[in-house]
N, C-alpha and C positions, 0 to 999 in steps of 0.2 A: 504494500500500500504506500509506503514511503517513496518507493521508486516511481509509482504512478503520480503521486502528489508533486514530487520535485520537478516534474516536467511540465506541469500545468501553468498556463499564463496567470491564473488567479494566485498561484503561489509565487511565481517569479516576480510579479509586479507588486506584491504585498511587502510593506515595511513593518507593519505592526500586526503580529500574529498571536492569537490566543490559542492555547492548548488546554489540556486537562491532565490531572494525575489519575491514572486508571485505578478503578476500584471494582470489586465484585465481578471479576472476569471481563471487564471492558478491555478493548484493544488499546495497547499503549502507543501514543503518538510521540513518545519521548525521543526516538531516533530522529524524528523530523525537527524537534527542538534543537538538537545539536547541529544539524545541517543548516537550519535557519540562522543560527548564531554565526556559523562559519561564513555565511553570505552577508553578514552585517545587519541582519534583521533583528528587531526587538521582539522578545518573546514574553508573553504574559500568561498568568493563570487566573482563573475566576476566584473571586472572594465573596463570601456571603456577608453582606453588610448588616451589622447589628441595628443600625438606625433606619435602614431602608428595607423593610421586610419583603422577602420573596423576589428580590432582584439581585443581579450580579454586577459587580464592578470588577476591574481587572488590575492586577498588580504586576509590576515587572518581576521576572523570574530569572534569577542568576543561579547557575548550577551549584554554587557553594553557599548560597544565601540561607539564612535561617528560615525554618518552617515551623508552623504550629498546626494542630488539628482543629478543624471547625466542629460545630455541634453534631455533624454526621460522621466525624472521624476522618474526614478527607484533609490531607495536608494542604496548607495554604502558605504563601510567603508571609513572613512578618512584615507589615507595611506601616507606612505613615500616610495619612490622608492625602497629603499633597502629591504623593507618587501614584495614586490611583487614577485610572482613566475610565471614562464611561464607555459602554459598548459601542456607541456611535463613532468613537475615535479609532476603532480597529479597522484593519483592512480585510482580515481573514480570521475566521473562528473555526477551529476543528472541534466538532461536538461529539460527545459520546451518545450512544443509542443502544437500545435493546433490540429493536426491530425497525425495518424500513420497507417501503414499497417502491415500485418502479417510478412513481411520481415524486419521489424524494420526500415523502412524508415520513416522520419518525415517531417512534414511541421511545420515550426516555424512561427514567427511573420513577416517574410519577410525581415529581415535585413541582413541575411547571416553571422552574427557574429560567430556562432558556426561552420559553415562549413569552413569559412576562418581560424579560430583559430585552428581547429583540422584537417586541410587538410593533415598534415603530417601522419595521421593514414592511409590514402589511399595508402601510399607507403610502409608501413611496412608489411612484410609478416609473421614474426614469433613472434615479440614482440608487443602486442597490449595493450599498456598502454598510457594513462588512458582508463579505460572502460567507455563508454558513455551509460548511462542508462536514458531512458525517463520514466516519470511517467504521467499517463493519466487515465481518466475514460474509461471504456469499450465503451461507446457511441462515443468516439473520433476515434475509429477504422474505417477505410474505406477500401474498397476492394483493391485498388491499387493506389500507388503514382507513377506518372511518374517522374523518376529521371533524373537529369542532371549530367554531368561528374564531377562537383565540389561538389556534395552532399556527405556528410559523413554519412553513416548509423550508427545507434545505435547498440550496442552490445545486448541490450535487452530493452523491454518496460514492465513496471510493471503497472498492473491495479488492481482494487479492486478484480478482479476475478482470475487472472492468470498472468504468466510471459511469454511473447513472446520472443523467442531468434532467 
């Protein structure tokens, strides 16, 4: 999947990329983080904000930086408020998922954090940034996901075999 992603225009042209720390069997995007840093890109991780419920902000992630676990046990960079960036300032976001369909709809872990955080993308017609890209194994593809009005579709899903757009 990393090899597929590294060749895509949406990755090559991105300067600010958000990834995630894999939990509960999620695919790891960490090899992509190393490659992005080698290319001079900034890498961020999502942060659960204590004062802004159910939304994500993004903190710079250095490989040797201090981490702490959030309320779900997911490691997050130790941050200072002035270093956080909002979702709208990212170019590319690699998202975790449990399942996806050929239309790039996703099922996450059920918290709705990504849908609430990136809800603004549903209302943009011409400028679609950041790009939301899911990574998954081919076996995670299902026939159809029944969507809700608040669901934010992905721009693409990258598997070990192909890229769905």
